[in-house]
C-alpha positions as CSV (number, residue, x, y, z in Angstrom):
1,M,-33.7,-54.4,102.6
2,R,-33.4,-58.0,104.1
3,A,-33.2,-58.4,108.1
4,I,-34.2,-60.6,110.6
5,Q,-37.0,-59.8,112.6
6,V,-38.5,-61.2,115.9
7,S,-42.2,-60.8,116.2
8,Q,-42.6,-62.7,119.3
9,H,-40.1,-63.9,122.3
10,G,-39.0,-67.6,122.2
11,G,-36.3,-70.1,120.8
12,P,-34.0,-69.6,117.8
13,E,-36.9,-70.3,115.6
14,V,-38.6,-67.0,116.1
15,L,-35.3,-65.6,113.9
16,L,-37.1,-65.0,110.5
17,V,-35.7,-63.4,107.3
18,A,-38.5,-60.6,106.5
19,E,-38.0,-57.4,104.1
20,V,-37.8,-54.2,106.2
21,P,-37.8,-50.7,105.0
22,E,-34.3,-49.2,104.5
23,P,-33.4,-46.9,107.4
24,Q,-32.1,-43.3,107.0
25,A,-29.2,-41.6,108.5
26,G,-30.7,-38.7,110.9
27,P,-28.8,-36.1,112.5
28,G,-25.6,-37.6,114.3
29,Q,-25.7,-40.8,112.3
30,L,-24.3,-43.2,109.7
31,L,-26.1,-45.1,107.1
32,V,-23.7,-48.4,107.0
33,E,-23.9,-51.3,104.4
34,T,-23.0,-54.3,106.9
35,E,-20.3,-56.2,105.8
36,A,-20.5,-58.8,109.1
37,I,-22.7,-58.9,111.8
38,G,-21.4,-60.2,115.3
39,V,-23.7,-62.7,116.9
40,N,-23.4,-62.7,121.0
41,F,-25.1,-64.3,124.1
42,I,-27.0,-61.2,125.1
43,D,-28.9,-61.6,121.8
44,T,-30.3,-64.7,123.0
45,Y,-31.1,-63.2,126.4
46,I,-33.3,-60.5,124.3
47,R,-34.6,-63.0,121.9
48,T,-36.1,-65.2,125.1
49,G,-37.8,-62.0,126.7
50,R,-35.2,-62.4,129.5
51,Y,-34.2,-58.8,128.6
52,P,-36.9,-56.7,127.8
53,Q,-37.5,-55.8,124.9
54,A,-40.9,-54.8,122.7
55,V,-41.7,-56.7,119.7
56,P,-41.2,-56.9,116.6
57,Y,-37.6,-55.9,116.3
58,V,-34.4,-56.6,114.2
59,P,-31.8,-58.3,116.7
60,G,-28.4,-57.6,117.2
61,A,-25.9,-54.8,118.0
62,E,-22.7,-55.0,116.6
63,G,-21.0,-55.4,113.2
64,S,-18.8,-53.7,110.9
65,G,-19.3,-52.4,107.5
66,V,-18.8,-49.6,105.1
67,V,-20.4,-45.9,105.3
68,L,-22.8,-45.3,102.8
69,A,-24.1,-41.6,104.0
70,V,-23.9,-39.4,107.1
71,G,-26.0,-37.3,108.6
72,S,-26.1,-33.6,109.5
73,G,-23.7,-32.7,112.2
74,V,-21.0,-35.9,111.7
75,T,-17.5,-34.6,111.3
76,D,-15.5,-37.6,112.3
77,F,-17.1,-40.0,109.4
78,A,-17.5,-39.9,105.7
79,A,-19.1,-42.2,103.2
80,G,-16.2,-44.9,102.2
81,D,-14.8,-45.1,105.8
82,R,-15.2,-48.7,107.5
83,V,-16.4,-48.8,110.9
84,A,-17.5,-50.9,113.7
85,W,-19.6,-50.9,116.4
86,A,-21.0,-52.5,119.2
87,A,-24.4,-50.7,120.2
88,A,-26.4,-50.3,117.1
89,P,-30.0,-52.0,117.9
90,G,-31.0,-53.7,114.7
91,S,-28.0,-54.7,113.2
92,Y,-29.2,-58.4,112.0
93,A,-29.7,-56.4,108.8
94,E,-28.1,-55.7,105.5
95,R,-28.0,-52.0,106.3
96,V,-27.9,-50.3,109.9
97,V,-28.3,-46.9,111.2
98,V,-25.3,-46.4,113.8
99,D,-24.8,-43.5,115.9
100,A,-21.4,-41.7,115.2
101,A,-21.0,-41.4,118.9
102,V,-20.6,-45.1,119.0
103,A,-18.8,-45.9,115.8
104,I,-15.0,-47.1,116.1
105,P,-12.6,-46.7,112.9
106,V,-11.6,-50.2,111.6
107,P,-7.7,-50.2,111.0
108,A,-6.2,-51.0,107.5
109,G,-5.7,-54.8,107.3
110,V,-8.3,-55.9,110.2
111,E,-10.8,-58.3,108.3
112,P,-14.9,-57.4,108.5
113,A,-15.4,-60.6,110.5
114,V,-12.9,-59.8,112.8
115,A,-14.1,-56.3,113.0
116,A,-17.7,-57.3,113.8
117,S,-16.9,-59.9,116.6
118,A,-14.2,-57.9,118.4
119,L,-15.8,-55.1,120.0
120,L,-18.4,-56.5,122.2
121,Q,-16.3,-59.2,123.3
122,G,-12.9,-57.2,123.4
123,M,-14.2,-54.5,125.2
124,T,-15.7,-56.7,127.8
125,A,-12.3,-58.4,128.2
126,H,-10.8,-55.0,128.4
127,Y,-12.9,-53.8,131.1
128,L,-12.7,-56.8,133.1
129,I,-8.9,-57.0,133.4
130,E,-8.2,-53.2,133.1
131,S,-11.2,-51.8,135.6
132,I,-12.6,-54.6,137.6
133,Y,-9.7,-56.3,138.6
134,K,-6.3,-55.9,137.2
135,P,-4.0,-58.7,137.9
136,E,-0.5,-58.1,138.6
137,P,2.2,-60.1,136.4
138,G,2.9,-64.0,138.5
139,E,-0.8,-63.8,139.9
140,T,-3.2,-66.7,139.1
141,V,-6.7,-66.0,137.7
142,L,-9.5,-68.4,136.6
143,V,-11.3,-67.7,133.4
144,H,-14.4,-70.0,132.7
145,A,-15.5,-70.5,128.9
146,G,-11.4,-70.5,128.0
147,A,-12.4,-71.3,124.4
148,G,-15.4,-69.0,124.0
149,G,-15.0,-65.5,122.3
150,V,-14.4,-63.7,125.6
151,G,-11.9,-66.3,127.2
152,L,-9.8,-66.6,124.2
153,I,-9.1,-62.8,124.4
154,L,-8.9,-62.7,128.2
155,T,-6.3,-65.7,128.3
156,Q,-4.5,-63.9,125.5
157,L,-4.3,-60.4,127.1
158,L,-3.6,-61.8,130.6
159,A,-0.6,-64.1,129.4
160,A,1.0,-61.3,127.6
161,R,0.9,-59.5,131.0
162,G,2.8,-62.3,132.6
163,V,-0.5,-63.6,134.6
164,R,-1.1,-67.5,135.0
165,V,-4.3,-68.3,133.6
166,I,-6.3,-71.2,134.8
167,T,-9.4,-71.8,132.1
168,T,-12.6,-74.2,131.9
169,V,-13.6,-76.0,128.7
170,S,-15.7,-78.8,127.6
171,T,-13.6,-80.9,124.8
172,D,-10.3,-81.8,124.0
173,D,-10.6,-79.6,121.0
174,K,-11.4,-76.4,123.1
175,E,-8.5,-77.4,125.6
176,K,-6.1,-77.1,122.3
177,L,-7.5,-73.9,121.7
178,S,-7.3,-72.3,125.2
179,R,-3.9,-73.4,125.5
180,E,-2.8,-72.1,122.2
181,A,-4.1,-68.8,123.7
182,G,-1.8,-69.1,126.4
183,A,-3.6,-71.1,129.2
184,A,-1.4,-72.6,131.8
185,E,-3.9,-75.1,133.1
186,V,-7.0,-76.1,131.6
187,L,-9.7,-77.9,133.3
188,R,-13.2,-79.8,132.5
189,Y,-16.5,-78.2,133.9
190,D,-17.2,-81.9,135.1
191,D,-13.8,-81.8,137.0
192,E,-14.0,-80.7,141.0
193,I,-13.2,-77.1,139.7
194,A,-12.4,-75.4,143.3
195,T,-10.4,-78.4,144.5
196,R,-8.5,-78.6,141.4
197,V,-7.8,-74.7,141.8
198,R,-6.8,-75.0,145.3
199,E,-4.2,-77.4,144.7
200,L,-2.6,-75.7,141.5
201,T,-2.4,-72.4,143.9
202,D,-0.9,-74.4,146.6
203,G,-4.2,-74.0,148.9
204,V,-4.4,-70.2,148.0
205,G,-6.9,-69.9,145.4
206,V,-7.1,-67.4,142.7
207,A,-6.9,-63.6,142.5
208,A,-9.8,-63.4,140.5
209,A,-12.4,-65.4,138.6
210,Y,-13.9,-64.0,135.1
211,D,-17.7,-66.0,135.0
212,G,-19.5,-65.7,132.2
213,V,-21.3,-69.2,132.3
214,G,-23.3,-68.3,135.7
215,A,-25.4,-70.9,137.5
216,S,-23.3,-73.8,136.8
217,T,-20.0,-72.2,137.6
218,F,-21.1,-69.9,140.3
219,E,-20.5,-71.7,143.3
220,A,-17.0,-73.0,141.6
221,S,-16.0,-69.4,141.1
222,L,-16.5,-68.4,144.6
223,A,-14.8,-71.5,146.1
224,S,-11.8,-71.0,144.0
225,L,-10.9,-67.6,145.4
226,R,-8.1,-66.6,147.3
227,V,-8.6,-64.1,150.6
228,R,-10.1,-60.8,149.2
229,G,-10.2,-62.3,145.9
230,T,-12.8,-61.1,143.2
231,L,-15.5,-62.6,141.2
232,A,-16.7,-60.7,138.1
233,L,-19.7,-62.6,137.1
234,F,-20.7,-60.9,133.5
235,G,-22.6,-63.5,131.8
236,A,-25.1,-66.4,132.3
237,A,-24.4,-68.6,129.3
238,S,-25.9,-71.7,131.5
239,G,-28.4,-69.5,133.1
240,P,-29.0,-66.6,135.8
241,V,-27.5,-67.5,139.4
242,P,-30.0,-68.2,142.1
243,P,-30.6,-65.5,144.7
244,F,-27.2,-65.1,146.9
245,D,-26.6,-64.5,150.7
246,L,-24.5,-61.9,151.0
247,Q,-23.2,-62.9,154.1
248,R,-21.2,-65.7,152.7
249,L,-18.7,-63.5,151.4
250,N,-17.2,-63.0,154.7
251,P,-16.4,-66.5,155.8
252,A,-15.1,-67.1,152.0
253,G,-12.3,-64.5,152.8
254,S,-14.0,-61.4,152.6
255,I,-14.4,-61.7,149.0
256,F,-15.8,-59.2,146.4
257,V,-18.8,-60.2,143.8
258,T,-19.6,-57.8,141.2
259,R,-22.2,-58.1,138.3
260,P,-20.9,-55.8,135.3
261,T,-22.1,-55.1,132.1
262,L,-20.3,-53.2,129.1
263,V,-22.8,-50.2,128.9
264,H,-21.3,-48.8,132.2
265,Y,-17.8,-49.3,131.5
266,T,-17.9,-47.3,128.1
267,R,-20.0,-44.4,129.4
268,D,-18.6,-41.4,127.3
269,R,-16.8,-41.4,123.9
270,A,-13.5,-40.9,125.5
271,E,-13.9,-44.3,127.7
272,L,-15.4,-46.1,124.5
273,L,-12.5,-44.8,122.2
274,W,-9.8,-45.8,124.9
275,R,-11.4,-49.4,125.2
276,A,-11.9,-49.9,121.8
277,G,-8.6,-48.4,120.2
278,D,-6.8,-50.7,122.8
279,I,-8.5,-53.8,121.2
280,M,-8.1,-52.8,117.4
281,N,-4.8,-51.8,117.8
282,A,-3.8,-55.0,119.6
283,I,-5.7,-56.7,116.6
284,A,-3.6,-54.6,113.7
285,D,-0.4,-55.2,115.6
286,G,-0.7,-58.9,115.6
287,T,-0.7,-58.9,119.9
288,L,-4.3,-60.3,119.8
289,L,-5.9,-62.6,117.7
290,I,-9.4,-62.7,117.2
291,R,-10.9,-66.2,116.1
292,V,-13.6,-66.5,114.3
293,G,-15.4,-69.8,115.1
294,A,-18.3,-70.0,112.7
295,S,-20.0,-67.7,109.9
296,Y,-23.3,-68.3,108.7
297,P,-25.6,-66.4,105.8
298,L,-27.9,-63.7,107.7
299,A,-30.7,-66.3,106.7
300,Q,-29.1,-68.6,109.1
301,A,-29.6,-66.7,112.2
302,E,-31.8,-69.4,113.7
303,Q,-28.9,-72.0,113.4
304,A,-26.1,-69.7,114.7
305,H,-28.2,-69.3,117.8
306,R,-28.8,-72.8,118.2
307,D,-25.2,-73.1,118.0
308,L,-24.2,-70.4,120.2
309,E,-26.8,-71.7,122.8
310,G,-25.7,-75.4,122.3
311,R,-21.9,-74.6,123.4
312,K,-20.8,-76.2,119.4
313,T,-19.0,-72.8,118.7
314,T,-15.5,-71.5,119.8
315,G,-14.4,-67.8,119.6
316,S,-16.8,-65.5,118.0
317,I,-19.4,-66.1,115.3
318,V,-20.8,-63.9,113.0
319,L,-23.5,-63.4,110.4
320,L,-22.6,-62.3,106.7
321,P,-25.5,-60.5,104.9
């Protein structure tokens, strides 16, 4: 079968099409024919070697498709079922082995590209506002990269709760998308973000800052928080944050800073099904719109990574086998 293979860490050019042996479903596993594959920033971190990964390897962990075969011991799924996943290594491929423990049923009416790009970003948004800091109606929060995949989902879910959302974006087109998702105020990265946030909150600051950008926004996020506010640093699209003196949290207002990751917020099947179920159901009933900003043939994974890292995309992006 065809897959994308990485033989050495580096730039997008290391993402090469290769013929690899077709996997087989073992005990507790599903063999799935992929219909769409999610592309995420974590894929770029692994590709560059920022996150350890032995080579050669097939990248990707998220996708959706149709079950071709089930391994022994699997009772919840059968051949022909549509499933999605966010934790199946080797997903940049025509067929993928997915542990049944991480497979999520896809409701009728949810398109493959949407299902393939909903879980990692959707469950990230879910744990941020359900388990890191759960804003109350009327509170104000800051969401960086408001037109990105997680940013658009966060904004919709927060606005639906009556939370006032301030976002940051880089272009007029992205501002339009962010406002359509429910952002009350939209700032540019070259604004004095913390100053503008203080102006927009009568000097108080925001209850929480959800920051997936990292190095270039971290200081603004800190300076935008109210007393006892929360900064959730859940990504590093602009690079890692330099070492940080914890004593600074005191004069800043006894604020909280956390660096969460999805695996620690989907620790068992029940928690996974709660988060994934909430997201899939919101998509199915029209409450949540997952914007697939771009799709690429599997062989163009290199271009997909270039566009993602160059911030040329909005919403989610997928590969199509």
